[in-house]
C-alpha positions as MATLAB code, in Angstrom:
seq = 'MTNEQYNIEIEKLIKWAHAYYVDDNPLASDEEYDLLSRACLSYEQQNPELSHPNSPNKRVGGFVLDGFNKASHLSRMWSQEDVFNTKELEDWINRAKKVNTNLEFYCEPKFDGASLNLIYENGLLKQAITRGDGSVGEDITNNVKTIHSIPLQIEEKSLLEIRGEIVIKKADFEKINEQRVKNNEALFANPRNAAAGSLRQLDPSITAKRKLFFNVWGVGENSLEFTKNSQMMDYIYSLGFAKPPMQTHTKTVEGIEKLYHEIIAARDSIEMMLDGMVIKIDDLETQEELGHTVKFPRYSCAYKFPAVEKTTKIVNIIQQVGRTGVITPVALVEPTLIDGSTVERASLHNYDEIARLDLRINDEVIIIKSGDIIPKITKVFHDRRTGSELEIKRPTQCPQCSSELLDEGTLIKCQNLDCPSIVANSIIYFASKNCMNIDGLGIKIVEQLVRDKKIYDILDLYALTYEKLENLEGFKEKKINNLLNSIEKTKGTSLNRVINALGIEHIGEVASKQICLEFGLNVINIDIDSLLALDGIGEQMAKSFTEFMRVNKEIVLKLFEIINPLVEEKVHVEENEFKDKTVVLTGTMSVSRGVIKKQLEALGAKVSSSVSKKTDYLIYGEDAGSKYDKAVSLGVATLTEDEMNKKI';
ca = [
      16.520  -38.707  -27.440;
      13.060  -40.217  -27.933;
       9.923  -38.803  -26.323;
       9.817  -41.773  -23.940;
      13.444  -41.150  -22.906;
      12.749  -37.422  -22.519;
       9.795  -38.049  -20.183;
      11.958  -40.287  -17.998;
      14.890  -37.860  -17.936;
      12.812  -34.714  -17.370;
      11.126  -36.278  -14.338;
      14.604  -37.006  -12.951;
      15.684  -33.397  -13.676;
      12.565  -32.002  -11.954;
      13.310  -34.212   -8.928;
      16.938  -33.045   -8.821;
      15.929  -29.363   -9.157;
      13.365  -29.656   -6.338;
      15.922  -31.356   -4.086;
      18.480  -28.600   -4.732;
      16.329  -25.450   -4.782;
      13.522  -26.418   -2.375;
      14.827  -29.132   -0.025;
      18.486  -27.971    0.142;
      19.432  -31.625   -0.287;
      21.211  -32.090   -3.679;
      20.769  -35.531   -5.282;
      23.350  -34.941   -8.018;
      26.564  -33.029   -8.594;
      26.472  -29.721  -10.482;
      28.142  -31.435  -13.444;
      25.510  -34.212  -13.579;
      22.685  -31.698  -13.287;
      24.076  -29.470  -16.050;
      24.604  -32.420  -18.438;
      21.061  -33.709  -17.944;
      19.631  -30.181  -18.177;
      21.377  -29.556  -21.524;
      20.206  -32.908  -22.900;
      16.592  -32.161  -21.985;
      16.878  -28.598  -23.297;
      18.117  -29.869  -26.663;
      15.039  -32.102  -26.991;
      12.728  -29.258  -25.893;
      14.177  -26.890  -28.482;
      13.570  -29.445  -31.223;
      10.112  -30.455  -29.904;
       8.688  -27.412  -28.082;
       5.133  -28.788  -28.186;
       6.274  -31.887  -26.231;
       8.233  -30.062  -23.510;
       7.167  -30.688  -19.906;
       5.244  -27.752  -18.327;
       7.367  -27.982  -15.160;
      10.726  -28.302  -16.900;
      13.485  -26.503  -14.927;
      14.700  -25.142  -18.283;
      11.645  -22.853  -18.365;
      12.849  -21.069  -15.205;
      16.022  -19.291  -16.353;
      14.534  -15.896  -17.328;
      15.127  -15.056  -20.956;
      14.726  -11.300  -21.485;
      14.889   -7.931  -19.724;
      11.586   -6.133  -19.071;
      10.931   -2.408  -19.600;
       8.765   -2.291  -16.471;
       5.915   -4.014  -14.648;
       2.262   -3.693  -15.634;
      -0.504   -3.275  -13.066;
      -2.736   -6.313  -12.497;
      -5.858   -6.907  -10.411;
      -6.309   -9.718   -7.900;
      -9.403  -11.864   -8.420;
     -10.248  -11.363   -4.737;
      -8.846   -8.866   -2.244;
      -5.598   -9.591   -0.398;
      -6.154   -8.489    3.195;
      -3.692   -7.290    5.818;
      -3.492   -9.062    9.171;
      -4.631   -7.621   12.494;
      -1.674   -7.742   14.908;
      -1.843   -8.958   18.513;
       1.167   -8.677   20.838;
       0.174  -10.386   24.094;
      -2.216  -12.892   25.664;
      -4.774  -10.220   26.604;
      -5.016   -8.955   22.992;
      -5.220  -12.572   21.779;
      -8.097  -13.316   24.176;
      -9.915  -10.143   23.084;
      -9.630  -11.236   19.436;
     -10.965  -14.716   20.255;
     -13.864  -13.320   22.300;
     -14.935  -11.138   19.356;
     -14.965  -14.219   17.131;
     -16.977  -16.215   19.682;
     -19.932  -13.903   19.123;
     -20.470  -15.887   15.904;
     -19.388  -19.361   17.055;
     -18.522  -20.377   20.621;
     -16.932  -23.682   19.552;
     -13.792  -22.488   17.789;
     -10.814  -24.473   16.560;
      -7.631  -22.639   15.553;
      -5.127  -23.369   12.781;
      -1.707  -21.954   13.678;
       1.601  -21.732   11.812;
       4.765  -19.573   11.672;
       4.540  -16.173    9.976;
       7.389  -15.745    7.508;
       8.920  -12.302    6.990;
       9.062  -11.614    3.256;
       7.130  -10.179    0.305;
       3.502  -11.238   -0.248;
       2.614  -12.804   -3.597;
      -0.599  -13.940   -5.304;
      -0.516  -16.783   -7.862;
      -3.408  -17.366  -10.286;
      -3.765  -20.852  -11.787;
      -6.220  -21.653  -14.572;
      -6.681  -25.066  -16.223;
      -3.782  -26.273  -14.090;
      -1.256  -23.747  -15.430;
       0.336  -20.735  -13.726;
      -1.435  -17.879  -15.509;
      -0.278  -14.833  -13.531;
       1.787  -13.814  -10.483;
       0.971  -10.476   -8.842;
       2.563   -8.570   -5.949;
       0.276   -7.607   -3.068;
       0.205   -3.900   -4.011;
      -2.705   -2.145   -2.297;
      -4.581   -5.411   -1.804;
      -6.713   -4.986   -4.930;
      -4.116   -4.114   -7.596;
      -0.447   -5.105   -7.690;
       2.320   -5.558  -10.273;
       2.435   -8.431  -12.750;
       5.756  -10.203  -12.090;
       4.871  -13.519  -13.763;
       8.139  -13.773  -15.730;
      10.199  -13.398  -12.558;
       8.101  -15.830  -10.549;
       8.514  -18.538  -13.170;
      12.200  -18.667  -12.198;
      11.345  -19.749   -8.627;
      11.584  -23.550   -8.284;
       9.323  -23.822   -5.213;
       6.416  -22.523   -7.357;
       4.938  -25.188   -9.677;
       4.309  -24.035  -13.231;
       1.593  -26.692  -13.528;
      -0.684  -28.268  -10.897;
      -3.302  -31.014  -11.040;
      -6.177  -28.748   -9.913;
      -7.902  -27.461  -13.060;
     -10.342  -24.923  -11.572;
      -9.579  -21.193  -11.333;
      -7.511  -20.807   -8.170;
      -5.605  -18.054   -6.333;
      -2.787  -19.223   -4.047;
      -1.264  -16.683   -1.660;
       2.039  -16.833    0.141;
       5.291  -15.150    1.117;
       8.446  -14.925   -0.977;
      11.481  -15.255    1.292;
      15.217  -15.829    1.120;
      16.751  -18.373    3.435;
      19.280  -16.951    5.891;
      22.206  -18.902    4.429;
      21.362  -17.773    0.885;
      21.031  -14.181    2.119;
      24.569  -14.299    3.501;
      25.869  -15.619    0.159;
      24.097  -12.816   -1.735;
      25.668  -10.150    0.475;
      29.093  -11.792    0.191;
      28.793  -11.538   -3.593;
      27.620   -7.919   -3.372;
      30.726   -7.079   -1.324;
      32.892   -8.551   -4.103;
      30.971   -6.499   -6.682;
      31.253   -3.279   -4.617;
      27.446   -3.141   -4.354;
      25.398   -1.890   -1.399;
      24.462   -4.680    1.019;
      20.848   -5.683    1.635;
      19.753   -4.724    5.162;
      17.914   -8.004    5.829;
      16.452  -11.060    4.037;
      13.027   -9.440    3.634;
      14.490   -6.457    1.721;
      16.565   -8.845   -0.375;
      13.482  -10.954   -1.216;
      11.364   -7.933   -2.179;
      14.180   -6.439   -4.255;
      14.919   -9.732   -6.004;
      11.258  -10.263   -6.873;
      11.028   -6.918   -8.713;
      14.134   -7.179  -10.890;
      13.470   -6.103  -14.484;
      15.920   -8.796  -15.552;
      14.363  -12.186  -14.592;
      17.756  -13.883  -14.838;
      18.844  -11.924  -11.737;
      15.742  -13.150   -9.889;
      16.614  -16.704  -10.959;
      20.050  -16.446   -9.312;
      18.702  -15.291   -5.932;
      17.249  -18.689   -4.880;
      13.924  -17.275   -3.684;
      11.530  -19.538   -1.780;
       7.710  -19.516   -1.689;
       5.791  -20.315    1.508;
       2.033  -20.725    1.029;
      -0.203  -19.158    3.679;
      -3.649  -19.010    2.095;
      -6.108  -19.251   -0.771;
      -8.051  -16.477   -2.497;
     -10.623  -17.029   -5.262;
     -11.508  -20.720   -5.463;
     -14.298  -23.258   -5.888;
     -12.727  -25.970   -3.716;
     -15.100  -28.170   -1.707;
     -13.684  -28.065    1.827;
     -15.194  -27.232    5.211;
     -11.917  -26.670    7.104;
      -9.003  -24.355    6.332;
      -6.579  -27.120    7.392;
      -8.114  -29.578    4.894;
      -7.894  -27.011    2.115;
      -4.245  -26.206    2.901;
      -3.277  -29.905    3.015;
      -4.736  -30.187   -0.480;
      -2.736  -27.137   -1.641;
       0.477  -28.701   -0.306;
      -0.351  -31.910   -2.196;
      -0.292  -29.903   -5.451;
       3.462  -29.396   -5.091;
       3.848  -26.493   -2.640;
       6.156  -26.700    0.384;
       4.465  -27.292    3.746;
       5.593  -24.905    6.523;
       7.017  -26.385    9.733;
       5.390  -26.366   13.187;
       1.715  -26.205   12.231;
      -0.872  -27.137   14.840;
      -4.591  -27.257   15.660;
      -5.962  -26.275   19.036;
      -9.181  -25.162   20.712;
      -7.609  -23.205   23.569;
      -5.581  -20.083   24.296;
      -3.141  -22.344   26.133;
      -2.627  -24.408   22.973;
      -1.945  -21.266   20.937;
       0.490  -19.935   23.549;
       2.310  -23.304   23.656;
       3.048  -23.238   19.914;
       3.844  -19.513   20.040;
       6.612  -20.062   22.601;
       7.859  -23.187   20.780;
       8.256  -21.130   17.591;
      10.084  -18.375   19.516;
      12.444  -20.985   21.004;
      13.095  -22.486   17.555;
      13.227  -19.126   15.758;
      16.998  -18.995   15.331;
      17.192  -22.585   14.046;
      14.482  -22.102   11.390;
      16.184  -21.346    8.067;
      13.906  -18.428    7.143;
      13.173  -15.170    8.979;
      10.008  -15.178   11.096;
       8.176  -12.233   12.651;
       5.365  -14.022   14.447;
       2.667  -16.663   14.170;
      -0.561  -16.638   12.134;
      -3.766  -17.812   13.811;
      -6.839  -18.648   11.719;
     -10.226  -19.966   12.698;
     -10.257  -23.361   11.015;
     -13.939  -23.633   10.112;
     -14.544  -21.985    6.713;
     -18.238  -21.402    7.396;
     -17.342  -19.424   10.531;
     -14.767  -17.458    8.503;
     -17.507  -16.548    6.038;
     -19.852  -15.406    8.813;
     -17.179  -13.305   10.541;
     -16.235  -11.518    7.310;
     -13.889   -8.515    7.282;
     -13.411   -5.019    8.612;
     -12.264   -2.338    6.167;
      -8.660   -3.563    6.589;
      -8.570   -7.018    8.198;
     -10.280  -10.404    8.109;
     -12.020  -11.003   11.445;
     -11.143  -14.705   11.325;
      -7.371  -14.329   11.272;
      -4.643  -12.466   13.166;
      -0.860  -12.271   13.446;
       0.557  -12.965   16.911;
       3.781  -10.952   16.645;
       7.006  -11.862   18.400;
       8.029  -10.013   21.577;
       9.740   -6.711   20.960;
      13.537   -6.681   20.816;
      15.055   -4.301   23.385;
      18.328   -2.371   23.105;
      19.991    0.421   25.071;
      21.018    3.596   23.234;
      21.422    7.342   23.777;
      19.261   10.326   22.796;
      21.231   12.606   20.451;
      18.516   15.173   19.677;
      14.789   15.787   19.309;
      13.421   17.043   15.992;
       9.879   18.057   15.018;
       8.150   16.572   11.983;
       5.268   18.518   10.442;
       2.570   16.177    9.157;
       0.319   16.627    6.138;
      -2.388   18.130    8.381;
       0.040   20.337   10.316;
       0.363   18.149   13.416;
       3.786   18.436   15.053;
       5.303   15.084   16.064;
       8.538   14.892   18.083;
      11.050   12.299   16.870;
      14.054   11.156   18.880;
      17.394   10.887   17.090;
      19.405    8.126   18.759;
      22.898    6.734   18.404;
      22.793    4.133   15.577;
      21.764    0.799   17.087;
      21.472   -2.613   15.383;
      18.118   -4.245   16.188;
      16.923   -7.474   14.607;
      18.967   -7.083   11.430;
      18.466   -3.362   10.762;
      20.137   -0.183   12.031;
      17.836    2.107   14.029;
      18.607    5.846   14.207;
      15.167    7.239   15.111;
      12.473    6.426   17.643;
       8.834    7.464   17.900;
       7.671    9.716   20.745;
       4.088   10.428   19.551;
       3.708   13.769   21.402;
       5.233   16.093   24.005;
       2.995   14.757   26.784;
       4.836   11.462   26.412;
       8.196   13.253   26.704;
       6.972   14.794   29.957;
       5.679   11.425   31.219;
       9.047    9.781   30.523;
      10.941   12.832   31.854;
      13.129   12.469   28.787;
      16.121   14.697   28.062;
      18.740   14.989   25.333;
      21.821   12.825   26.177;
      19.696   10.424   28.280;
      20.409    6.686   28.014;
      17.197    4.849   27.129;
      15.729    1.471   26.193;
      14.155    1.281   22.738;
      12.028   -1.617   21.510;
      11.192   -2.805   18.013;
       8.653   -5.477   17.114;
       8.141   -6.525   13.496;
       7.259   -3.518   11.368;
       6.461   -1.326   14.376;
       8.511    1.893   14.500;
      11.062    1.741   17.345;
       9.705    3.212   20.568;
      11.342    4.473   23.791;
      10.033    2.531   26.792;
      12.391    3.480   29.634;
      14.750    6.304   30.595;
      17.735    5.533   32.859;
      17.432    8.571   35.140;
      20.052    7.126   37.509;
      22.708    7.224   34.752;
      22.527   10.998   34.272;
      25.829   12.879   34.401;
      24.599   16.482   34.367;
      25.133   16.913   30.625;
      21.446   16.212   29.869;
      19.371   18.996   28.288;
      15.682   19.632   28.978;
      13.327   19.243   26.001;
      10.997   22.226   25.650;
       7.629   22.246   23.913;
       7.926   24.052   20.548;
       6.149   27.380   20.134;
       7.036   28.000   16.472;
       6.596   25.768   13.414;
       9.983   24.359   12.338;
       8.978   24.875    8.694;
       7.391   28.321    8.505;
       8.133   29.827   11.986;
       4.418   30.550   12.549;
       3.077   30.403   16.098;
       1.788   26.954   16.951;
      -1.590   26.079   18.413;
      -0.920   24.013   21.572;
      -3.895   21.947   22.761;
      -1.964   19.718   25.132;
      -1.549   16.380   23.418;
      -2.021   18.002   20.021;
       0.373   20.697   18.772;
      -0.510   21.988   15.339;
       0.586   24.516   12.726;
      -2.451   26.495   11.521;
      -0.662   28.401    8.759;
      -2.137   27.339    5.398;
       0.949   28.746    3.670;
       3.214   26.364    5.600;
       5.313   24.594    2.937;
       5.174   21.289    4.768;
       1.382   21.188    4.880;
       0.883   22.457    1.343;
       3.505   20.278   -0.273;
       2.643   17.020    1.497;
      -1.113   17.353    1.047;
      -0.743   18.160   -2.686;
       1.794   15.366   -3.221;
      -0.680   12.914   -1.716;
      -3.627   14.436   -3.627;
      -1.777   14.071   -6.957;
      -0.369   10.573   -6.347;
      -1.195    7.607   -8.568;
      -3.650    5.951   -6.165;
      -5.443    9.268   -5.613;
      -6.067   11.796   -8.428;
      -3.205   10.426  -10.557;
      -1.998   13.802  -11.882;
       0.774   12.827  -14.265;
       3.740   15.212  -14.177;
       3.040   16.453  -10.648;
       5.673   14.551   -8.720;
       7.300   15.448   -5.407;
       9.987   17.771   -6.829;
       7.518   19.641   -9.057;
       5.101   20.194   -6.152;
       7.918   21.444   -3.932;
       9.055   23.807   -6.696;
       5.540   25.215   -7.209;
       5.133   25.761   -3.462;
       8.597   27.265   -3.088;
       7.951   29.689   -5.968;
       4.565   30.677   -4.470;
       2.570   29.372   -7.429;
       0.290   27.265   -5.222;
      -0.708   27.546   -1.566;
      -3.247   24.717   -1.340;
      -4.999   22.031   -3.404;
      -7.461   24.524   -4.924;
      -4.605   26.515   -6.456;
      -3.771   23.572   -8.725;
      -6.910   24.359  -10.690;
      -5.931   28.035  -11.031;
      -2.597   27.244  -12.697;
      -2.202   28.680  -16.203;
       0.403   28.548  -18.935;
       1.459   32.104  -18.070;
       2.057   31.224  -14.398;
       4.331   28.322  -15.334;
       6.216   29.454  -18.448;
       9.006   31.304  -16.593;
       9.724   28.534  -14.103;
      13.022   26.659  -14.361;
      12.644   23.407  -16.308;
       9.139   24.174  -17.609;
       9.009   23.933  -21.400;
       5.887   24.214  -23.566;
       5.246   20.455  -23.753;
       5.759   19.940  -20.027;
       3.398   22.804  -19.136;
       0.655   21.623  -21.488;
       0.950   18.018  -20.297;
       0.637   19.116  -16.653;
      -2.348   21.398  -17.284;
      -4.071   18.675  -19.338;
      -3.467   16.130  -16.601;
      -4.993   18.459  -13.994;
      -7.958   19.109  -16.291;
      -8.540   15.357  -16.686;
      -9.220   15.033  -12.943;
     -12.492   16.885  -13.424;
     -15.370   14.450  -13.332;
     -13.353   11.946  -11.262;
     -15.432    9.656   -9.040;
     -16.367   11.139   -5.663;
     -14.751    8.349   -3.657;
     -11.408    8.973   -5.419;
     -11.598   12.679   -4.526;
     -12.364   11.882   -0.871;
      -9.512    9.394   -0.711;
      -7.157   12.015   -2.216;
      -7.852   14.437    0.628;
      -5.691   12.303    2.908;
      -8.149   12.049    5.814;
      -6.544   10.225    8.732;
      -7.631    6.540    8.935;
      -9.731    6.830    5.736;
      -8.346    4.896    2.771;
      -9.678    3.728   -0.597;
     -12.068    1.087    0.744;
     -13.610    3.318    3.417;
     -13.873    6.270    0.982;
     -15.795    4.162   -1.515;
     -18.109    2.774    1.161;
     -18.907    6.211    2.623;
     -19.442    7.877   -0.769;
     -21.686    5.074   -2.017;
     -23.867    5.500    1.060;
     -23.990    9.318    1.371;
     -22.973   10.819   -1.988;
     -22.186   14.561   -1.912;
     -23.690   14.746    1.571;
     -20.406   13.342    2.913;
     -19.646   16.924    3.978;
     -22.531   16.991    6.456;
     -22.757   13.433    7.833;
     -22.568   12.890   11.590;
     -20.627   10.327   13.611;
     -23.660    8.106   14.315;
     -24.462    7.768   10.614;
     -20.891    6.710    9.886;
     -20.764    4.252   12.779;
     -23.843    2.538   11.357;
     -21.732    1.395    8.373;
     -20.159   -2.052    8.631;
     -16.399   -1.813    9.270;
     -16.314    1.905   10.194;
     -15.035    2.320   13.754;
     -15.238    5.237   16.157;
     -11.727    6.505   15.410;
     -12.441    6.564   11.667;
     -15.823    8.265   12.148;
     -14.391   10.984   14.403;
     -11.492   11.614   12.036;
     -13.809   11.939    9.011;
     -16.374   14.275   10.604;
     -13.689   16.488   12.197;
     -11.894   16.826    8.860;
     -15.090   17.850    7.100;
     -15.923   20.360    9.845;
     -12.514   22.070    9.578;
     -12.220   21.938    5.779;
     -15.846   22.274    4.693;
     -15.310   25.437    2.657;
     -12.302   24.055    0.761;
     -14.049   20.736    0.047;
     -17.172   22.515   -1.239;
     -15.059   24.650   -3.602;
     -13.204   21.532   -4.739;
     -16.518   19.824   -5.534;
     -17.573   22.881   -7.575;
     -14.369   22.738   -9.627;
     -14.118   18.961  -10.095;
     -17.831   18.179  -10.263;
     -17.152   14.608   -9.085;
     -19.056   11.650  -10.460;
     -21.391   10.292   -7.772;
     -21.962    6.563   -7.936;
     -25.539    5.896   -6.931;
     -26.421    2.998   -4.700;
     -28.413    0.568   -6.797;
     -31.921   -0.049   -5.469;
     -32.959   -3.479   -6.665;
     -36.605   -4.244   -7.333;
     -38.187   -6.988   -5.274;
     -37.350  -10.495   -6.513;
     -36.827  -14.024   -5.197;
     -33.112  -13.471   -4.549;
     -32.980   -9.950   -3.109;
     -31.244   -9.934    0.319;
     -30.888  -13.730    0.179;
     -27.688  -15.669    0.880;
     -26.916  -18.033   -1.995;
     -24.258  -20.726   -2.466;
     -23.260  -22.105   -5.897;
     -21.843  -25.582   -6.455;
     -21.283  -28.068   -9.266;
     -20.840  -27.610  -13.021;
     -23.421  -25.446  -14.831;
     -24.110  -24.341  -18.406;
     -22.108  -21.127  -17.842;
     -19.328  -20.331  -15.403;
     -20.273  -19.779  -11.785;
     -18.639  -16.338  -12.027;
     -21.281  -15.283  -14.569;
     -24.098  -16.618  -12.380;
     -22.583  -14.925   -9.324;
     -22.652  -11.500  -11.029;
     -26.223  -12.125  -12.196;
     -27.394  -12.930   -8.667;
     -25.489  -10.049   -7.083;
     -27.175   -7.683   -9.547;
     -30.466   -8.957   -8.121;
     -29.346   -8.047   -4.591;
     -28.214  -11.514   -3.449;
     -25.158  -12.224   -1.332;
     -23.212  -15.113   -2.909;
     -21.312  -17.057   -0.263;
     -18.671  -19.772   -0.662;
     -19.909  -22.062    2.139;
     -23.237  -23.509    3.280;
     -24.552  -22.622    6.742;
     -27.832  -22.275    8.609;
     -28.021  -18.724    7.248;
     -27.980  -19.931    3.615;
     -31.293  -19.329    1.826;
     -30.613  -21.193   -1.432;
     -28.087  -23.710   -2.713;
     -28.010  -23.608   -6.531;
     -26.350  -26.692   -7.955;
     -25.192  -28.265  -11.206;
     -23.565  -31.584  -12.061;
     -21.176  -33.158   -9.502;
     -22.570  -30.974   -6.718;
     -20.554  -32.698   -3.963;
     -20.406  -32.025   -0.225;
     -22.061  -28.591   -0.305;
     -25.247  -30.161   -1.668;
     -25.181  -32.852    1.038;
     -24.713  -30.263    3.757;
     -27.526  -28.079    2.400;
     -29.912  -31.053    2.468;
     -28.865  -31.954    6.032;
     -29.502  -28.356    7.183;
     -32.825  -28.096    5.380;
     -31.581  -25.379    2.996;
     -33.679  -24.913   -0.153;
     -31.911  -26.359   -3.233;
     -32.407  -25.238   -6.836;
     -31.146  -26.538  -10.147;
     -29.855  -23.995  -12.654;
     -33.148  -24.263  -14.609;
     -35.184  -23.681  -11.427;
     -33.050  -20.633  -10.640;
     -33.645  -19.199  -14.114;
     -37.402  -19.699  -13.773;
     -37.388  -17.737  -10.483;
     -35.379  -14.963  -12.128;
];
């Protein structure tokens, strides 16, 4: 085969593969495909430097991995704020209208799968990363290269993050489970679980067999010159990514509701699982101005499908003891299939709700489930009672340690610091990888240390000695020394990591870092008003944080004494031309725009991706494009790279 023949044949093979794996419309028989694939593979093996970047032969998965490495996203992957009805939708829109009253919305189905971030550089797929915690995920590039709906090469040469959802089509899901039955393997509960499990196989060849599909829903880091989200997404689809069905633009709530109900009506006929509809404000400048809360973008939300209702029976009520000692009643119900998964428990929140529902054991009830929301009891059929129902009494003793409970009405709490549930769960969280990362202090070890009365709270970790551990079952010299060394290494950890490890309700990594950067060690004494003044910190978060510090002040102070956490100081930038200014970069410059961005941010500037009336400077290089034109039309000051350097 000559190079000219190879180029003709490989284009045909790529077309056939796309038709089979992406369009579900085969253009050749399996025999024809295999013959052509082997012919192209033979040429590629003899001439590896001439092989096509998108060759289907590169997607088979060649070796088994030992595990997945952690990898950072170039820009944060955000969660979506959920809305469930027209009133919540209108509230979300009204909040956005505080920035721009003339809104246009970009709407499309929300696929139910596993989120994925693709990084392209110089037109080639460089890295594929799972969502993880939004900042750091797992590098699954080798697995993703087996997925035919993801191009290995695109025409866009700039650094680009493309986000989307990995799904399995319903028909392919059924085939996978049929095969698992034949192999005596456990069945996947639903297509989403199957997609997530397939994506994280250590053997990429297994991923390749699962026929995964990639639906694009957004863009992360980029330097694309677009003013509308819809324009940007049309460009992304033109690069070789599948375009989702039933997209629309509208300026009204009525237009959103119309598509929402059309998607619900078509839900069963769409070949992939859906759990709602995504709504984005189309104007990218407005998106930039709205920004984000600690968890969500303010310019986007997920309009979730109506809850699925089923009738079942209450079998029992059990009490769960939370990490902070709060007692939560949970209803055990007869196993009920809802939306592809079997439900055996339902949330009750507190005993006031049980009283409001007049709920009893053996009652027939309606439970609802919507998306990822935990099933909830909404109605009790009092008229179906037979006399066998049993009254549910408020607990007076902790189910874990039998201590007397503090009952404050809505809140019922165990106050016993020796309670195994409180001690174990709080230490497990404290030691976890995303918190203090104490290697060797997993769930079973923590439970053993608590059970054997070696630790009663977090502080006791730092009082552990070789002598206290040497007689414990399973603790050898190396294991003991490794654990003690790992605990010792937590000393000097950054303050925000320590605060996050305390497991304060509603306070995660992002909020911990923001609060610690602002207040330092004075986090123990800050008041609600000071917290509310921070962007993205709401009333619920502020109340939770200050109440936690009030109750646990003594323990936290002792912990600070032991750990001596590293306090990151807020940088106070000297006065300069760019301090507190909003700057936009465009065009090609002598160094990458990423380098210039860091330089300007160090001077106290906010570097934005779009030009608006609030922009102070547009700094441009060669081929400046539409951003330059818009800046001129708005009267924004423009600077060349040389002029910027002179001001610096």
